[in-house]
C-alpha positions in Angstrom: -40.5 0.0 43.5 -36.7 -0.8 43.3 -37.3 -3.2 40.4 -39.2 -0.5 38.5 -36.4 2.1 39.2 -33.8 -0.4 37.8 -35.9 -1.1 34.7 -36.3 2.7 34.1 -32.5 3.1 34.4 -31.9 0.3 31.9 -34.5 1.9 29.5 -32.9 5.3 29.8 -29.4 3.8 29.2 -30.6 2.0 26.1 -32.3 5.0 24.7 -29.3 7.2 25.3 -26.9 4.7 23.6 -29.2 4.0 20.6 -28.2 7.1 18.6 -24.5 6.2 19.0 -25.1 2.7 17.9 -27.0 3.9 14.8 -24.3 6.4 13.9 -21.7 3.6 14.1 -23.8 1.4 12.0 -24.3 4.1 9.3 -20.6 4.9 9.4 -19.8 1.2 8.8 -22.1 0.7 5.9 -21.5 4.0 4.1 -17.8 4.4 4.6 -15.9 1.3 5.9 -17.6 -1.4 3.9 -17.3 0.2 0.5 -13.6 1.1 1.2 -12.8 -2.5 2.0 -14.5 -3.6 -1.2 -12.4 -1.2 -3.3 -9.2 -2.4 -1.5 -10.0 -6.0 -2.4 -10.8 -5.0 -6.1 -7.5 -3.1 -6.3 -5.5 -5.9 -4.8 -7.1 -8.3 -7.4 -6.4 -5.9 -10.2 -2.7 -5.6 -9.2 -2.3 -9.4 -8.9 -3.6 -9.7 -12.5 -0.9 -7.4 -14.0 1.0 -9.3 -16.7 3.7 -8.7 -19.3 2.4 -6.5 -22.2 -0.3 -4.6 -20.2 -0.4 -0.9 -20.8 -0.4 0.9 -17.4 -0.6 4.5 -16.0 1.2 5.0 -12.8 -0.2 6.9 -9.9 2.3 9.7 -10.9 0.8 9.9 -14.4 3.6 8.0 -16.3 2.3 5.8 -19.2 4.2 2.7 -20.0 4.1 -1.0 -20.9 4.8 -3.8 -18.5 7.9 -5.7 -19.5 8.3 -8.0 -16.5 6.5 -8.9 -13.3 7.8 -10.0 -10.0 6.1 -10.6 -6.6 5.8 -6.9 -5.5 7.3 -5.0 -8.4 7.0 -4.6 -12.2 9.4 -3.5 -14.9 7.7 -0.8 -17.0 9.0 0.4 -20.4 8.2 4.1 -20.6 10.2 5.0 -23.7 12.7 3.4 -26.1 15.6 1.9 -24.1 14.0 3.3 -20.8 12.7 0.8 -18.3 11.8 1.5 -14.8 11.4 -0.9 -11.9 8.6 0.1 -9.6 6.3 -1.3 -7.0 3.0 -2.8 -8.1 1.3 -0.3 -5.8 2.5 2.5 -8.0 0.2 1.3 -10.8 -2.8 3.6 -10.9 -4.8 1.9 -13.7 -4.4 -0.7 -16.4 -5.3 0.8 -19.8 -8.1 -1.1 -21.6 -9.8 -2.6 -18.6 -13.4 -1.9 -17.7 -14.5 -1.2 -14.1 -15.1 -4.9 -13.6 -11.4 -5.7 -14.4 -12.1 -7.3 -17.8 -10.5 -6.3 -21.1 -12.6 -4.0 -23.3 
């Protein structure tokens, strides 16, 4: 009788926790995993920036990369106007497809 009461308690505990476990699993596969994938793709894109690439910054400024350092780039935005900025400020590289290859 005591053994049956313990097994009923365990079964009710599992059945009450199951919805929370399912919610966490759905949250992971629909939100967290795709976000991690996008972050990896973005990091790969920023590592591939090279001199001569046309870029659009996250602020909407269009320019051409004139120099690349570890965490920063020198972007020419007009004649005789060059701006040093973080690589993270690059929004997109013009002429790349979604897979990161040149069109």
